[in-house]
C-alpha positions, 0 to 999 in steps of 0.5 A: 097575192104577193108577200112582203115583210114589215119591220115595225118600230124595232127600236131599243127602247121597245124591246129593252136593252137588257131583255133576255128575249133580245138574243132570240128576237134579233137573230130570228128577224135577221133570219127572216130578212135573209130568207126574204132576200133569197126569195126576192120578197120585199121588206118594208121598214117602218119607224118613228121619224124621231132621230133618237128612236132609230131601228136597231142597227143590225135590223136597219143595216140588213134592210138596207143590204137586202133591199138596196134598190128600194127607197125608204119612206117616213 
């Protein structure tokens, strides 16, 4: 079995702009994405197709950085 990581709907309005856990959630997920890159584990980002509800930029940028050869699907 091959592992993969899904980043699902990590959008600002889901976690809240003033959520005290935000300072834990985002860095923790970035650590997971870094680990995935080091271990060549695929990362799949799933988001609602509405242009106003994009994945949090730090996570979206990390997904692109660590998976530059993978296409994004919507």
